Kinemage of the C-alpha trace (Angstrom):
@kinemage 1
@onewidth
@group {chain A} dominant
@subgroup {mainchain}
@vectorlist {calphas} color= white
{ca met a 1} P 24.240 7.476 7.234
{ca pro a 2} L 20.476 7.167 7.819
{ca gly a 3} L 18.699 9.393 10.277
{ca arg a 4} L 15.560 11.251 11.087
{ca arg a 5} L 14.702 14.769 12.128
{ca leu a 6} L 11.511 15.424 14.099
{ca asp a 7} L 10.129 18.820 13.131
{ca val a 8} L 6.663 18.705 14.714
{ca val a 9} L 5.312 16.941 17.801
{ca met a 10} L 1.743 17.866 18.690
{ca thr a 11} L -1.481 16.592 20.210
{ca arg a 12} L -4.696 17.359 18.353
{ca pro a 13} L -8.126 15.925 17.528
{ca ser a 14} L -7.920 13.130 14.968
{ca asp a 15} L -9.350 13.637 11.519
{ca ala a 16} L -11.885 11.158 10.132
{ca thr a 17} L -9.257 9.023 8.386
{ca glu a 18} L -7.022 8.777 11.463
{ca ala a 19} L -9.937 7.937 13.755
{ca ser a 20} L -11.230 5.277 11.377
{ca ala a 21} L -7.803 3.672 10.847
{ca arg a 22} L -7.266 3.364 14.604
{ca asn a 23} L -10.856 2.525 15.589
{ca leu a 24} L -11.036 5.717 17.663
{ca pro a 25} L -14.105 7.823 18.402
{ca lys a 26} L -14.586 10.797 16.092
{ca ala a 27} L -12.135 13.614 16.979
{ca ala a 28} L -10.336 11.525 19.648
{ca leu a 29} L -7.006 13.072 20.600
{ca val a 30} L -3.912 11.801 18.794
{ca his a 31} L -0.214 12.551 19.129
{ca val a 32} L 1.372 13.399 15.778
{ca ala a 33} L 5.078 13.395 14.936
{ca glu a 34} L 6.225 14.802 11.598
{ca gly a 35} L 9.676 15.137 10.165
{ca val a 36} L 12.236 14.261 7.538
{ca ser a 37} L 14.082 10.996 6.925
{ca met a 38} L 17.688 11.553 5.898
{ca val a 39} L 20.457 9.605 4.164
{ca asp a 40} L 23.971 11.033 4.282
{ca phe a 41} L 22.474 14.159 5.861
{ca arg a 42} L 20.241 14.714 2.824
{ca pro a 43} L 16.428 14.636 2.973
{ca val a 44} L 14.886 11.646 1.198
{ca ala a 45} L 11.353 11.430 2.620
{ca leu a 46} L 8.777 13.178 4.748
{ca phe a 47} L 7.006 11.175 7.450
{ca arg a 48} L 4.011 11.509 9.735
{ca ala a 49} L 3.311 9.117 12.601
{ca cys a 50} L 0.023 9.252 14.483
{ca phe a 51} L -0.688 7.588 17.851
{ca pro a 52} L -3.809 7.484 20.051
{ca ala a 53} L -3.243 9.912 22.936
{ca asp a 54} L -5.158 8.181 25.737
{ca pro a 55} L -2.878 5.154 26.230
{ca leu a 56} L 0.306 7.198 25.668
{ca pro a 57} L -0.041 10.443 27.658
{ca asp a 58} L 3.737 10.959 27.995
{ca leu a 59} L 4.618 10.260 24.359
{ca pro a 60} L 5.077 13.896 23.221
{ca ala a 61} L 7.573 14.614 26.018
{ca arg a 62} L 9.444 11.362 25.366
{ca leu a 63} L 9.589 12.151 21.618
{ca arg a 64} L 11.016 15.604 22.282
{ca glu a 65} L 13.635 14.135 24.644
{ca ser a 66} L 14.764 11.216 22.508
{ca gln a 67} L 13.953 12.316 18.942
{ca ser a 68} L 13.226 8.601 18.342
{ca ile a 69} L 9.796 7.015 17.967
{ca thr a 70} L 11.119 3.592 19.017
{ca val a 71} L 12.847 4.952 22.141
{ca ala a 72} L 9.853 7.149 23.046
{ca leu a 73} L 7.389 4.260 22.757
{ca ala a 74} L 9.633 2.044 24.899
{ca ala a 75} L 9.888 4.826 27.522
{ca cys a 76} L 6.079 4.838 27.628
{ca gly a 77} L 6.084 1.097 28.351
{ca met a 78} L 5.213 -0.004 24.838
{ca thr a 79} L 7.787 -2.571 23.815
{ca trp a 80} L 5.843 -3.941 20.860
{ca trp a 81} L 3.525 -2.392 18.318
{ca ala a 82} L 2.119 -2.959 14.877
{ca ala a 83} L 3.161 -0.593 12.141
{ca glu a 84} L 1.471 0.043 8.850
{ca arg a 85} L 3.821 0.780 5.998
{ca val a 86} L 2.887 2.237 2.673
{ca thr a 87} L 5.392 2.106 -0.142
{ca leu a 88} L 4.875 4.401 -3.102
{ca ser a 89} L 6.490 4.076 -6.484
{ca pro a 90} L 6.211 6.165 -9.633
{ca ser a 91} L 3.496 5.276 -12.080
{ca his a 92} L 4.710 4.110 -15.449
{ca asp a 93} L 1.337 4.684 -17.095
{ca gly a 94} L 1.553 7.294 -19.863
């Protein structure tokens, strides 16, 4: 059974990488959600999601209520969004 546990929801100034990736001004506020992805109640991955704070002022409260990024974004009026996904695999180089 897949699932997710949100451990951290916070608003803070973006770091240089976050600001650049989202075309935000240096140190613009972002909402950050961090947690653990689970399968059969066992942890399989850590995650961090980062959102610009200005267009989503209620996102932290909605995340805490729903524990779901999809539900929280919809509650903030965002019914579509683009996601970047990075998939990592082990290196097989000696």
